[in-house]
C-alpha positions in Angstrom: 0.0 0.0 0.0 2.8 2.4 0.8 4.5 1.8 -2.5 1.2 2.4 -4.3 0.8 5.7 -2.4 4.2 6.8 -3.5 3.7 5.5 -7.1 0.6 7.5 -7.9 2.0 11.0 -7.2 5.1 10.1 -9.1 3.1 8.9 -12.1 1.1 12.1 -12.0 4.2 14.2 -11.9 5.5 12.3 -15.0 2.4 12.9 -17.0 2.2 16.5 -15.9 5.8 17.0 -17.0 4.8 15.9 -20.5 2.5 19.0 -20.8 5.5 21.4 -20.3 3.6 23.4 -17.6 5.6 26.6 -17.7 5.2 26.8 -21.5 1.4 26.1 -21.1 1.1 28.8 -18.5 2.4 31.4 -20.9 0.2 30.1 -23.7 -2.9 30.3 -21.6 -1.9 33.7 -20.3 -1.6 35.1 -23.8 -4.9 33.5 -24.8 -6.5 35.1 -21.8 -5.2 38.5 -22.8 -6.8 38.0 -26.2 -10.1 37.2 -24.4 -9.9 40.3 -22.2 -9.1 42.6 -25.1 -12.0 41.2 -27.1 -14.6 42.2 -24.5 -15.2 46.0 -24.2 -15.2 47.3 -20.7 -15.6 45.2 -17.6 -16.6 41.6 -18.4 -19.8 40.2 -17.1 -20.3 36.9 -15.3 -21.1 35.2 -18.5 -17.9 36.5 -20.1 -15.9 35.2 -17.2 -17.5 31.8 -17.4 -16.8 31.6 -21.1 -13.2 32.7 -20.7 -12.6 30.1 -17.9 -14.0 27.3 -20.0 -12.0 28.4 -23.1 -8.8 28.6 -21.0 -9.4 25.0 -19.8 -10.0 23.8 -23.4 -6.9 25.6 -24.7 -4.8 24.3 -21.8 -5.9 20.7 -22.5 -5.2 20.8 -26.2 -1.9 22.6 -25.7 -0.8 20.0 -23.2 -1.7 17.3 -25.7 0.5 18.9 -28.3 3.4 19.1 -25.8 3.0 15.5 -24.9 2.9 14.4 -28.5 6.1 16.5 -29.1 7.8 14.5 -26.3 7.0 11.2 -28.1 8.4 12.4 -31.4 11.6 14.0 -29.9 12.4 11.4 -27.2 15.6 10.3 -28.9 16.7 13.9 -29.4 15.7 14.9 -25.9 17.8 12.1 -24.5 20.9 13.5 -26.2 20.3 17.1 -24.9 21.2 18.1 -21.3 18.3 20.6 -21.3 15.6 17.9 -22.0 17.2 14.6 -20.9 15.1 14.8 -17.7 11.8 14.4 -19.5 10.0 11.1 -18.6 9.9 10.0 -22.3 13.6 10.6 -22.7 14.4 8.6 -19.6 12.1 5.8 -20.6 9.8 6.3 -17.6 6.7 6.4 -19.8 6.1 4.3 -22.8 5.1 5.6 -26.2 1.7 4.0 -25.9 1.0 5.6 -22.5 2.1 9.0 -23.7 0.2 8.8 -27.0 -3.0 7.8 -25.1 -2.5 10.6 -22.7 -2.1 13.1 -25.5 -5.1 11.8 -27.4 -7.3 12.0 -24.3 -6.3 15.6 -23.5 -6.8 16.6 -27.2 -10.2 15.0 -27.4 -11.4 16.4 -24.1 -10.2 19.9 -24.8 -11.7 19.8 -28.3 -15.1 18.7 -27.0 -15.1 21.4 -24.4 -14.2 24.1 -26.9 -16.7 22.9 -29.5 -19.7 22.4 -27.2 -19.2 25.2 -24.6 -17.2 27.8 -26.5 -17.7 27.8 -30.3 -16.6 25.6 -33.3 -14.3 28.2 -34.7 -12.1 28.2 -31.5 -12.1 24.4 -31.5 -10.9 24.2 -35.1 -8.3 26.9 -34.7 -7.0 25.2 -31.6 -6.9 21.9 -33.3 -5.1 23.4 -36.3 -2.6 24.9 -33.8 -2.1 21.3 -32.4 -1.4 20.0 -35.9 0.8 22.9 -36.7 3.0 22.4 -33.6 2.9 18.7 -33.1 3.2 17.6 -36.8 4.2 20.4 -39.1 6.8 22.0 -36.8 8.0 19.0 -34.7 7.9 16.3 -37.4 8.6 18.2 -40.6 10.2 21.6 -40.1 12.4 21.2 -37.0 14.7 18.5 -38.4 14.5 20.0 -42.0 15.4 23.7 -41.9 17.2 26.2 -39.7 14.2 28.4 -40.3 12.1 26.0 -38.3 11.6 28.5 -35.5 10.5 31.2 -37.9 7.9 29.2 -39.8 6.9 27.1 -36.9 6.4 30.2 -34.8 3.0 30.6 -36.3 1.7 27.9 -34.1 3.2 29.5 -31.0 1.7 32.9 -32.0 -1.9 31.6 -32.0 -3.0 31.8 -28.3 -4.3 35.4 -28.5 -6.1 34.6 -31.7 -7.7 31.6 -30.0 -8.7 33.8 -27.1 -10.2 36.5 -29.3 -12.2 33.8 -31.3 -13.5 32.3 -28.1 -15.1 35.6 -27.0 -16.2 36.9 -30.4 -16.7 33.9 -32.7 -14.4 35.6 -35.2 -10.8 36.6 -35.9 -10.5 40.4 -36.0 -7.5 42.5 -37.1 -6.7 43.2 -33.4 -6.1 39.4 -32.9 -3.8 39.4 -36.0 -1.7 42.2 -34.5 -1.3 40.2 -31.3 -0.4 37.2 -33.5 2.2 39.2 -35.3 3.9 40.4 -32.1 4.4 36.8 -30.8 5.4 35.6 -34.2 8.2 38.1 -34.4 9.1 37.6 -30.7 9.7 33.8 -31.2 12.9 33.8 -33.3 15.1 36.0 -31.0 13.7 34.2 -28.0 14.6 30.7 -29.2 17.8 31.7 -31.0 19.2 33.2 -27.8 18.6 29.9 -26.1 20.2 28.0 -29.1 23.3 30.2 -28.8 24.3 29.0 -25.4 22.9 25.5 -26.0 24.6 25.1 -29.4 26.5 22.0 -28.4 23.3 20.3 -27.3 21.7 21.1 -30.6 24.8 20.0 -32.6 24.7 16.6 -30.8 21.0 16.3 -31.4 21.4 16.7 -35.1 18.8 19.5 -35.3 19.6 22.3 -37.9 19.3 25.2 -35.5 20.6 28.5 -36.9 23.8 28.7 -34.7 24.7 25.2 -35.8 24.1 25.8 -39.6 25.1 29.4 -39.9 27.3 30.1 -36.9 27.2 32.3 -33.8 27.8 35.7 -35.5 25.1 35.3 -38.1 22.6 34.2 -35.4 23.4 37.2 -33.2 22.8 39.6 -36.2 19.4 37.9 -36.8 18.5 38.3 -33.1 19.3 42.0 -33.3 17.3 42.6 -36.5 14.3 40.7 -35.2 14.2 42.7 -32.0 14.2 45.9 -34.1 11.3 44.7 -36.2 9.6 43.4 -33.1 9.8 46.9 -31.6 7.9 48.3 -34.6 5.2 45.6 -34.3 4.8 46.3 -30.6 3.7 49.9 -31.5 1.0 48.7 -33.8 -1.7 48.3 -31.1 -1.3 51.9 -30.2 -1.3 53.0 -33.8 -4.5 50.9 -34.5 -6.1 52.5 -31.4 -6.6 49.2 -29.6 -4.4 50.4 -26.7 -3.6 53.6 -25.0 -0.6 55.5 -23.7 0.2 53.2 -20.8 0.7 50.4 -23.2 2.7 52.6 -25.5 5.1 53.6 -22.8 5.4 50.1 -21.5 6.0 48.6 -25.0 8.6 51.2 -25.8 10.6 50.6 -22.6 10.4 46.8 -22.9 11.1 46.6 -26.6 14.0 49.1 -26.4 15.5 47.0 -23.6 15.1 43.9 -25.8 16.9 45.7 -28.6 19.6 46.6 -26.1 20.2 43.0 -25.3 20.2 42.2 -29.0 22.8 45.0 -29.6 25.1 43.9 -26.7 24.8 40.2 -27.8 25.8 41.2 -31.4 28.7 43.4 -30.3 30.3 41.0 -27.8 29.0 37.5 -27.2 29.1 35.5 -24.1 27.0 32.5 -22.9 26.0 34.4 -19.9 24.7 37.3 -22.0 22.8 34.9 -24.3 21.2 33.3 -21.2 20.2 36.8 -19.9 18.8 37.7 -23.3 16.7 34.5 -23.3 15.4 35.2 -19.8 14.6 38.8 -20.6 12.6 37.7 -23.7 10.2 35.9 -21.4 10.0 38.9 -19.2 9.4 41.1 -22.2 6.4 39.1 -23.5 4.9 38.6 -20.1 5.1 42.3 -19.1 4.0 43.4 -22.5 0.8 41.5 -22.3 0.3 42.5 -18.7 0.5 46.1 -19.9 -2.2 45.3 -22.4 -4.4 44.0 -19.6 -3.8 47.1 -17.3 -4.2 49.5 -20.2 -7.5 47.9 -21.2 -9.1 49.1 -18.0 -7.4 52.5 -17.5 -9.7 55.5 -17.9 -9.1 59.0 -19.1 -6.0 60.3 -20.9 -4.1 57.1 -20.6 -6.6 55.6 -23.1 
């Protein structure tokens, strides 16, 4: 009985690890921002209910995609220090168990979205699952150093899913949010790839630092942060946000450009690691600024 008691929490932790909880938290947060921005003014109880159900459905399908990714990349994960701890890489979970877990999460999340949210959100979320788990993981990632750029479309979908959940359509505002995350993704991942380049070289994946070298990758990071800065101003230009967001976006994006500039001028693993960590701060605070700005009255709007 004691061994069974210890086994069940451990088993739960293994399955939970497959969903990549930290990544899923950011996905759901970005989707939630899309939901909030889609509702003018203070949301009513019905809006809050709908948003909660949509977040649950998106979380389940996103977790399913992450688990499927672990199946496909278990051999690669086992060769990389950053991912060798995953249950599939260590052989703690079988392919059958992981595939069944992924299928159950995907089916449950899809039903929730279709029945209690709307069919458009379900189909968009399922398309995101296919885009990440199949198109990106199976096809693009091992094929081209532009895998992050092209595959970034799947990672940029959360605010679009959130917008569709609340409105039943995809408006231009949702596409602006999509563009921001789409442009944010390459410098975010390439900063990681720079200081993990030996891991990626051992894995055989054609990440940009492996195929084109450190200096070229650093230049691409700098250029993307500059283009990202312009994209982050679009919500204010399109009048979907106010001055609070504008000031926040300028400060955060200029700081990201600063990291890109320093990384380009003089490389170190420590600076690449700091750039990667700041990229997470940048996106989180940028969308938090969206949330605060949405409810600010007066001249700040």
